[in-house]
C-alpha positions in Angstrom: -26.4 3.6 0.4 -27.1 -0.1 -0.4 -23.8 -0.5 -2.2 -21.9 0.9 0.8 -23.7 -1.4 3.2 -23.0 -4.5 1.0 -19.4 -3.5 0.8 -19.0 -3.1 4.6 -20.7 -6.5 5.1 -18.5 -8.1 2.6 -15.4 -6.7 4.2 -16.6 -7.7 7.7 -17.2 -11.3 6.6 -13.9 -11.5 4.7 -12.0 -10.4 7.8 -14.0 -12.8 10.0 -13.2 -15.7 7.7 -9.5 -14.8 7.6 -9.5 -14.5 11.4 -11.0 -17.9 11.8 -8.5 -19.5 9.5 -5.6 -17.8 11.3 -7.0 -18.9 14.6 -7.2 -22.5 13.3 -3.6 -22.3 12.0 -2.2 -21.0 15.3 -4.1 -23.3 17.6 -3.6 -26.5 15.6 0.0 -25.6 14.4 -0.9 -26.4 10.8 -0.9 -24.5 7.5 -2.0 -24.9 4.0 -1.3 -28.3 2.4 0.6 -26.8 -0.5 4.3 -27.2 -1.1 6.4 -24.5 0.5 7.8 -23.3 -2.9 4.2 -22.8 -4.1 3.3 -20.8 -1.0 6.3 -18.6 -1.5 5.3 -18.0 -5.2 1.8 -17.1 -4.0 3.2 -14.6 -1.4 5.2 -12.9 -4.1 2.3 -12.8 -6.5 -0.2 -11.4 -4.0 2.4 -8.8 -2.9 2.8 -7.6 -6.5 -1.0 -7.6 -6.9 -1.4 -5.5 -3.7 1.2 -3.0 -4.8 -0.4 -2.6 -8.2 -3.9 -2.1 -6.7 -2.7 0.5 -4.2 -1.3 2.5 -7.1 -4.7 2.3 -8.9 -6.5 3.1 -5.6 -8.5 -0.2 -5.6 -8.4 -0.7 -1.9 -10.8 -3.6 -1.7 -8.5 -5.8 -3.8 -5.5 -4.5 -1.8 -7.1 -5.6 1.4 -8.0 -9.0 0.1 -4.5 -9.5 -1.3 -3.0 -8.3 2.1 -5.1 -10.8 4.0 -4.0 -13.6 1.7 -0.4 -12.6 2.3 -0.9 -12.7 6.0 -2.5 -16.2 5.8 0.2 -17.5 3.6 3.0 -16.2 5.9 1.2 -17.7 8.9 1.0 -21.0 7.0 4.7 -20.9 6.1 5.7 -20.2 9.7 3.6 -23.1 11.0 5.0 -25.7 8.6 
């Protein structure tokens, strides 16, 4: 029971933090301060990671990688 509660709280805070970062990106029209080529490499890497973890049924890591992909794409669109 405690493990499930901690997991739900961790997911909630992870989604809250990503939502806050996305809100900041969209309102300030900014993104990460990395070169565009590096952001593209990170999107590809996180995509491969998400696909691999879906196949092994590790959905927590898949969710984290998916949120990272969303943040990076938002950053790329704002730069």
